[in-house]
Chimera marker file (.cmm) of the C-alpha trace (Angstrom):
<marker_set name="trace">
<marker id="1" x="86.335" y="105.485" z="104.834" r="1" g="1" b="0" radius="0.5"/>
<marker id="2" x="89.462" y="107.281" z="106.018" r="1" g="1" b="0" radius="0.5"/>
<marker id="3" x="87.732" y="110.673" z="106.096" r="1" g="1" b="0" radius="0.5"/>
<marker id="4" x="84.826" y="109.257" z="108.095" r="1" g="1" b="0" radius="0.5"/>
<marker id="5" x="87.167" y="107.856" z="110.742" r="1" g="1" b="0" radius="0.5"/>
<marker id="6" x="89.034" y="111.168" z="110.921" r="1" g="1" b="0" radius="0.5"/>
<marker id="7" x="85.739" y="113.047" z="111.252" r="1" g="1" b="0" radius="0.5"/>
<marker id="8" x="84.487" y="110.734" z="114.010" r="1" g="1" b="0" radius="0.5"/>
<marker id="9" x="87.806" y="111.009" z="115.845" r="1" g="1" b="0" radius="0.5"/>
<marker id="10" x="87.700" y="114.794" z="115.693" r="1" g="1" b="0" radius="0.5"/>
<marker id="11" x="84.225" y="115.003" z="117.166" r="1" g="1" b="0" radius="0.5"/>
<marker id="12" x="85.060" y="112.356" z="119.766" r="1" g="1" b="0" radius="0.5"/>
<marker id="13" x="87.974" y="114.525" z="120.811" r="1" g="1" b="0" radius="0.5"/>
<marker id="14" x="85.620" y="117.513" z="121.095" r="1" g="1" b="0" radius="0.5"/>
<marker id="15" x="83.282" y="115.459" z="123.275" r="1" g="1" b="0" radius="0.5"/>
<marker id="16" x="86.141" y="114.320" z="125.513" r="1" g="1" b="0" radius="0.5"/>
<marker id="17" x="87.541" y="117.837" z="125.857" r="1" g="1" b="0" radius="0.5"/>
<marker id="18" x="84.064" y="119.201" z="126.631" r="1" g="1" b="0" radius="0.5"/>
<marker id="19" x="83.651" y="116.619" z="129.371" r="1" g="1" b="0" radius="0.5"/>
<marker id="20" x="87.059" y="117.380" z="130.864" r="1" g="1" b="0" radius="0.5"/>
<marker id="21" x="86.472" y="121.144" z="130.729" r="1" g="1" b="0" radius="0.5"/>
<marker id="22" x="83.091" y="120.734" z="132.411" r="1" g="1" b="0" radius="0.5"/>
<marker id="23" x="84.585" y="118.516" z="135.106" r="1" g="1" b="0" radius="0.5"/>
<marker id="24" x="87.721" y="120.550" z="135.786" r="1" g="1" b="0" radius="0.5"/>
<marker id="25" x="86.530" y="124.131" z="135.352" r="1" g="1" b="0" radius="0.5"/>
<marker id="26" x="82.761" y="124.258" z="135.883" r="1" g="1" b="0" radius="0.5"/>
<marker id="27" x="82.217" y="121.936" z="138.821" r="1" g="1" b="0" radius="0.5"/>
<marker id="28" x="81.190" y="118.779" z="137.005" r="1" g="1" b="0" radius="0.5"/>
<marker id="29" x="77.872" y="117.481" z="138.321" r="1" g="1" b="0" radius="0.5"/>
<marker id="30" x="77.159" y="120.414" z="140.649" r="1" g="1" b="0" radius="0.5"/>
<marker id="31" x="74.515" y="122.956" z="139.638" r="1" g="1" b="0" radius="0.5"/>
<marker id="32" x="75.844" y="126.348" z="138.473" r="1" g="1" b="0" radius="0.5"/>
<marker id="33" x="74.315" y="128.161" z="141.451" r="1" g="1" b="0" radius="0.5"/>
<marker id="34" x="73.476" y="126.569" z="144.794" r="1" g="1" b="0" radius="0.5"/>
<marker id="35" x="69.994" y="128.123" z="144.768" r="1" g="1" b="0" radius="0.5"/>
<marker id="36" x="69.150" y="126.066" z="141.677" r="1" g="1" b="0" radius="0.5"/>
<marker id="37" x="69.518" y="122.874" z="143.682" r="1" g="1" b="0" radius="0.5"/>
<marker id="38" x="66.664" y="123.860" z="146.000" r="1" g="1" b="0" radius="0.5"/>
<marker id="39" x="64.421" y="125.375" z="143.320" r="1" g="1" b="0" radius="0.5"/>
<marker id="40" x="65.041" y="122.827" z="140.574" r="1" g="1" b="0" radius="0.5"/>
<marker id="41" x="66.253" y="119.475" z="141.978" r="1" g="1" b="0" radius="0.5"/>
<marker id="42" x="67.809" y="117.826" z="138.921" r="1" g="1" b="0" radius="0.5"/>
<marker id="43" x="70.308" y="114.956" z="138.939" r="1" g="1" b="0" radius="0.5"/>
<marker id="44" x="73.996" y="115.679" z="138.537" r="1" g="1" b="0" radius="0.5"/>
<marker id="45" x="74.140" y="113.927" z="135.179" r="1" g="1" b="0" radius="0.5"/>
<marker id="46" x="71.810" y="116.606" z="133.787" r="1" g="1" b="0" radius="0.5"/>
<marker id="47" x="74.128" y="119.391" z="134.930" r="1" g="1" b="0" radius="0.5"/>
<marker id="48" x="77.173" y="117.626" z="133.500" r="1" g="1" b="0" radius="0.5"/>
<marker id="49" x="75.397" y="117.123" z="130.173" r="1" g="1" b="0" radius="0.5"/>
<marker id="50" x="74.300" y="120.771" z="130.184" r="1" g="1" b="0" radius="0.5"/>
<marker id="51" x="77.868" y="121.985" z="130.741" r="1" g="1" b="0" radius="0.5"/>
<marker id="52" x="79.229" y="119.571" z="128.137" r="1" g="1" b="0" radius="0.5"/>
<marker id="53" x="76.691" y="120.885" z="125.639" r="1" g="1" b="0" radius="0.5"/>
<marker id="54" x="77.832" y="124.426" z="126.390" r="1" g="1" b="0" radius="0.5"/>
<marker id="55" x="81.467" y="123.546" z="125.669" r="1" g="1" b="0" radius="0.5"/>
<marker id="56" x="80.526" y="121.559" z="122.573" r="1" g="1" b="0" radius="0.5"/>
<marker id="57" x="78.656" y="124.608" z="121.299" r="1" g="1" b="0" radius="0.5"/>
<marker id="58" x="81.759" y="126.739" z="121.892" r="1" g="1" b="0" radius="0.5"/>
<marker id="59" x="84.014" y="124.258" z="120.072" r="1" g="1" b="0" radius="0.5"/>
<marker id="60" x="81.716" y="124.012" z="117.060" r="1" g="1" b="0" radius="0.5"/>
<marker id="61" x="81.211" y="127.782" z="116.992" r="1" g="1" b="0" radius="0.5"/>
<marker id="62" x="84.931" y="128.529" z="117.006" r="1" g="1" b="0" radius="0.5"/>
<marker id="63" x="85.605" y="125.832" z="114.430" r="1" g="1" b="0" radius="0.5"/>
<marker id="64" x="82.943" y="127.222" z="112.098" r="1" g="1" b="0" radius="0.5"/>
<marker id="65" x="83.929" y="130.885" z="112.371" r="1" g="1" b="0" radius="0.5"/>
<marker id="66" x="87.723" y="130.904" z="112.429" r="1" g="1" b="0" radius="0.5"/>
<marker id="67" x="89.801" y="129.992" z="109.390" r="1" g="1" b="0" radius="0.5"/>
<marker id="68" x="91.861" y="126.832" z="109.438" r="1" g="1" b="0" radius="0.5"/>
<marker id="69" x="95.624" y="127.053" z="109.346" r="1" g="1" b="0" radius="0.5"/>
<marker id="70" x="97.848" y="124.953" z="107.182" r="1" g="1" b="0" radius="0.5"/>
<marker id="71" x="100.422" y="122.711" z="108.850" r="1" g="1" b="0" radius="0.5"/>
<marker id="72" x="103.352" y="124.970" z="107.936" r="1" g="1" b="0" radius="0.5"/>
<marker id="73" x="101.492" y="128.009" z="109.314" r="1" g="1" b="0" radius="0.5"/>
<marker id="74" x="100.889" y="126.214" z="112.609" r="1" g="1" b="0" radius="0.5"/>
<marker id="75" x="104.552" y="125.232" z="112.845" r="1" g="1" b="0" radius="0.5"/>
<marker id="76" x="105.673" y="128.797" z="112.149" r="1" g="1" b="0" radius="0.5"/>
<marker id="77" x="103.201" y="130.138" z="114.719" r="1" g="1" b="0" radius="0.5"/>
<marker id="78" x="104.397" y="127.669" z="117.338" r="1" g="1" b="0" radius="0.5"/>
<marker id="79" x="108.134" y="128.160" z="116.814" r="1" g="1" b="0" radius="0.5"/>
<marker id="80" x="108.289" y="131.863" z="116.018" r="1" g="1" b="0" radius="0.5"/>
<marker id="81" x="105.497" y="133.227" z="118.223" r="1" g="1" b="0" radius="0.5"/>
<marker id="82" x="104.449" y="130.904" z="121.038" r="1" g="1" b="0" radius="0.5"/>
<marker id="83" x="107.861" y="129.496" z="122.003" r="1" g="1" b="0" radius="0.5"/>
<marker id="84" x="109.528" y="132.939" z="122.430" r="1" g="1" b="0" radius="0.5"/>
<marker id="85" x="106.414" y="134.225" z="124.164" r="1" g="1" b="0" radius="0.5"/>
<marker id="86" x="106.368" y="131.349" z="126.656" r="1" g="1" b="0" radius="0.5"/>
<marker id="87" x="110.115" y="131.658" z="127.302" r="1" g="1" b="0" radius="0.5"/>
<marker id="88" x="109.656" y="135.374" z="127.868" r="1" g="1" b="0" radius="0.5"/>
<marker id="89" x="106.865" y="134.763" z="130.380" r="1" g="1" b="0" radius="0.5"/>
<marker id="90" x="109.052" y="132.166" z="132.077" r="1" g="1" b="0" radius="0.5"/>
<marker id="91" x="111.875" y="134.683" z="132.466" r="1" g="1" b="0" radius="0.5"/>
<marker id="92" x="109.504" y="137.406" z="133.713" r="1" g="1" b="0" radius="0.5"/>
<marker id="93" x="108.104" y="135.006" z="136.298" r="1" g="1" b="0" radius="0.5"/>
<marker id="94" x="111.601" y="134.006" z="137.408" r="1" g="1" b="0" radius="0.5"/>
<marker id="95" x="112.635" y="137.642" z="137.774" r="1" g="1" b="0" radius="0.5"/>
<marker id="96" x="109.503" y="138.485" z="139.759" r="1" g="1" b="0" radius="0.5"/>
<marker id="97" x="109.961" y="135.520" z="142.083" r="1" g="1" b="0" radius="0.5"/>
<marker id="98" x="113.612" y="136.379" z="142.682" r="1" g="1" b="0" radius="0.5"/>
<marker id="99" x="112.979" y="140.092" z="143.152" r="1" g="1" b="0" radius="0.5"/>
<marker id="100" x="110.168" y="139.664" z="145.669" r="1" g="1" b="0" radius="0.5"/>
<marker id="101" x="111.763" y="136.619" z="147.342" r="1" g="1" b="0" radius="0.5"/>
<marker id="102" x="108.543" y="134.636" z="147.417" r="1" g="1" b="0" radius="0.5"/>
<marker id="103" x="109.896" y="131.112" z="147.244" r="1" g="1" b="0" radius="0.5"/>
<marker id="104" x="107.442" y="128.610" z="148.633" r="1" g="1" b="0" radius="0.5"/>
<marker id="105" x="108.618" y="127.254" z="151.943" r="1" g="1" b="0" radius="0.5"/>
<marker id="106" x="108.996" y="123.520" z="152.209" r="1" g="1" b="0" radius="0.5"/>
<marker id="107" x="107.743" y="122.248" z="155.557" r="1" g="1" b="0" radius="0.5"/>
<marker id="108" x="108.587" y="118.683" z="156.419" r="1" g="1" b="0" radius="0.5"/>
<link id1="1" id2="2" r="1" g="1" b="0" radius="0.2"/>
<link id1="2" id2="3" r="1" g="1" b="0" radius="0.2"/>
<link id1="3" id2="4" r="1" g="1" b="0" radius="0.2"/>
<link id1="4" id2="5" r="1" g="1" b="0" radius="0.2"/>
<link id1="5" id2="6" r="1" g="1" b="0" radius="0.2"/>
<link id1="6" id2="7" r="1" g="1" b="0" radius="0.2"/>
<link id1="7" id2="8" r="1" g="1" b="0" radius="0.2"/>
<link id1="8" id2="9" r="1" g="1" b="0" radius="0.2"/>
<link id1="9" id2="10" r="1" g="1" b="0" radius="0.2"/>
<link id1="10" id2="11" r="1" g="1" b="0" radius="0.2"/>
<link id1="11" id2="12" r="1" g="1" b="0" radius="0.2"/>
<link id1="12" id2="13" r="1" g="1" b="0" radius="0.2"/>
<link id1="13" id2="14" r="1" g="1" b="0" radius="0.2"/>
<link id1="14" id2="15" r="1" g="1" b="0" radius="0.2"/>
<link id1="15" id2="16" r="1" g="1" b="0" radius="0.2"/>
<link id1="16" id2="17" r="1" g="1" b="0" radius="0.2"/>
<link id1="17" id2="18" r="1" g="1" b="0" radius="0.2"/>
<link id1="18" id2="19" r="1" g="1" b="0" radius="0.2"/>
<link id1="19" id2="20" r="1" g="1" b="0" radius="0.2"/>
<link id1="20" id2="21" r="1" g="1" b="0" radius="0.2"/>
<link id1="21" id2="22" r="1" g="1" b="0" radius="0.2"/>
<link id1="22" id2="23" r="1" g="1" b="0" radius="0.2"/>
<link id1="23" id2="24" r="1" g="1" b="0" radius="0.2"/>
<link id1="24" id2="25" r="1" g="1" b="0" radius="0.2"/>
<link id1="25" id2="26" r="1" g="1" b="0" radius="0.2"/>
<link id1="26" id2="27" r="1" g="1" b="0" radius="0.2"/>
<link id1="27" id2="28" r="1" g="1" b="0" radius="0.2"/>
<link id1="28" id2="29" r="1" g="1" b="0" radius="0.2"/>
<link id1="29" id2="30" r="1" g="1" b="0" radius="0.2"/>
<link id1="30" id2="31" r="1" g="1" b="0" radius="0.2"/>
<link id1="31" id2="32" r="1" g="1" b="0" radius="0.2"/>
<link id1="32" id2="33" r="1" g="1" b="0" radius="0.2"/>
<link id1="33" id2="34" r="1" g="1" b="0" radius="0.2"/>
<link id1="34" id2="35" r="1" g="1" b="0" radius="0.2"/>
<link id1="35" id2="36" r="1" g="1" b="0" radius="0.2"/>
<link id1="36" id2="37" r="1" g="1" b="0" radius="0.2"/>
<link id1="37" id2="38" r="1" g="1" b="0" radius="0.2"/>
<link id1="38" id2="39" r="1" g="1" b="0" radius="0.2"/>
<link id1="39" id2="40" r="1" g="1" b="0" radius="0.2"/>
<link id1="40" id2="41" r="1" g="1" b="0" radius="0.2"/>
<link id1="41" id2="42" r="1" g="1" b="0" radius="0.2"/>
<link id1="42" id2="43" r="1" g="1" b="0" radius="0.2"/>
<link id1="43" id2="44" r="1" g="1" b="0" radius="0.2"/>
<link id1="44" id2="45" r="1" g="1" b="0" radius="0.2"/>
<link id1="45" id2="46" r="1" g="1" b="0" radius="0.2"/>
<link id1="46" id2="47" r="1" g="1" b="0" radius="0.2"/>
<link id1="47" id2="48" r="1" g="1" b="0" radius="0.2"/>
<link id1="48" id2="49" r="1" g="1" b="0" radius="0.2"/>
<link id1="49" id2="50" r="1" g="1" b="0" radius="0.2"/>
<link id1="50" id2="51" r="1" g="1" b="0" radius="0.2"/>
<link id1="51" id2="52" r="1" g="1" b="0" radius="0.2"/>
<link id1="52" id2="53" r="1" g="1" b="0" radius="0.2"/>
<link id1="53" id2="54" r="1" g="1" b="0" radius="0.2"/>
<link id1="54" id2="55" r="1" g="1" b="0" radius="0.2"/>
<link id1="55" id2="56" r="1" g="1" b="0" radius="0.2"/>
<link id1="56" id2="57" r="1" g="1" b="0" radius="0.2"/>
<link id1="57" id2="58" r="1" g="1" b="0" radius="0.2"/>
<link id1="58" id2="59" r="1" g="1" b="0" radius="0.2"/>
<link id1="59" id2="60" r="1" g="1" b="0" radius="0.2"/>
<link id1="60" id2="61" r="1" g="1" b="0" radius="0.2"/>
<link id1="61" id2="62" r="1" g="1" b="0" radius="0.2"/>
<link id1="62" id2="63" r="1" g="1" b="0" radius="0.2"/>
<link id1="63" id2="64" r="1" g="1" b="0" radius="0.2"/>
<link id1="64" id2="65" r="1" g="1" b="0" radius="0.2"/>
<link id1="65" id2="66" r="1" g="1" b="0" radius="0.2"/>
<link id1="66" id2="67" r="1" g="1" b="0" radius="0.2"/>
<link id1="67" id2="68" r="1" g="1" b="0" radius="0.2"/>
<link id1="68" id2="69" r="1" g="1" b="0" radius="0.2"/>
<link id1="69" id2="70" r="1" g="1" b="0" radius="0.2"/>
<link id1="70" id2="71" r="1" g="1" b="0" radius="0.2"/>
<link id1="71" id2="72" r="1" g="1" b="0" radius="0.2"/>
<link id1="72" id2="73" r="1" g="1" b="0" radius="0.2"/>
<link id1="73" id2="74" r="1" g="1" b="0" radius="0.2"/>
<link id1="74" id2="75" r="1" g="1" b="0" radius="0.2"/>
<link id1="75" id2="76" r="1" g="1" b="0" radius="0.2"/>
<link id1="76" id2="77" r="1" g="1" b="0" radius="0.2"/>
<link id1="77" id2="78" r="1" g="1" b="0" radius="0.2"/>
<link id1="78" id2="79" r="1" g="1" b="0" radius="0.2"/>
<link id1="79" id2="80" r="1" g="1" b="0" radius="0.2"/>
<link id1="80" id2="81" r="1" g="1" b="0" radius="0.2"/>
<link id1="81" id2="82" r="1" g="1" b="0" radius="0.2"/>
<link id1="82" id2="83" r="1" g="1" b="0" radius="0.2"/>
<link id1="83" id2="84" r="1" g="1" b="0" radius="0.2"/>
<link id1="84" id2="85" r="1" g="1" b="0" radius="0.2"/>
<link id1="85" id2="86" r="1" g="1" b="0" radius="0.2"/>
<link id1="86" id2="87" r="1" g="1" b="0" radius="0.2"/>
<link id1="87" id2="88" r="1" g="1" b="0" radius="0.2"/>
<link id1="88" id2="89" r="1" g="1" b="0" radius="0.2"/>
<link id1="89" id2="90" r="1" g="1" b="0" radius="0.2"/>
<link id1="90" id2="91" r="1" g="1" b="0" radius="0.2"/>
<link id1="91" id2="92" r="1" g="1" b="0" radius="0.2"/>
<link id1="92" id2="93" r="1" g="1" b="0" radius="0.2"/>
<link id1="93" id2="94" r="1" g="1" b="0" radius="0.2"/>
<link id1="94" id2="95" r="1" g="1" b="0" radius="0.2"/>
<link id1="95" id2="96" r="1" g="1" b="0" radius="0.2"/>
<link id1="96" id2="97" r="1" g="1" b="0" radius="0.2"/>
<link id1="97" id2="98" r="1" g="1" b="0" radius="0.2"/>
<link id1="98" id2="99" r="1" g="1" b="0" radius="0.2"/>
<link id1="99" id2="100" r="1" g="1" b="0" radius="0.2"/>
<link id1="100" id2="101" r="1" g="1" b="0" radius="0.2"/>
<link id1="101" id2="102" r="1" g="1" b="0" radius="0.2"/>
<link id1="102" id2="103" r="1" g="1" b="0" radius="0.2"/>
<link id1="103" id2="104" r="1" g="1" b="0" radius="0.2"/>
<link id1="104" id2="105" r="1" g="1" b="0" radius="0.2"/>
<link id1="105" id2="106" r="1" g="1" b="0" radius="0.2"/>
<link id1="106" id2="107" r="1" g="1" b="0" radius="0.2"/>
<link id1="107" id2="108" r="1" g="1" b="0" radius="0.2"/>
</marker_set>
């Protein structure tokens, strides 16, 4: 029973992330190209479902092809690789902003 709930939760998370990715990055209910709206007038729910299916396919494809990491490997990757990398990018961005003096102006 516990594995079934975990399995359902994992795929529910994939469905939610696919929906959010389709809404935020691919235009949600809009057709991919504006010409498609005149040639093939389909409702917006079809386009959202189509984009969600695309992202679901990507999630399942990546999950099936890449190996899974153990918990200790993920922790090591996060602390020893991604944290220094993100801090380095933060410092590079700060140096670039200070060197080019491109602070955003606050207009009130």
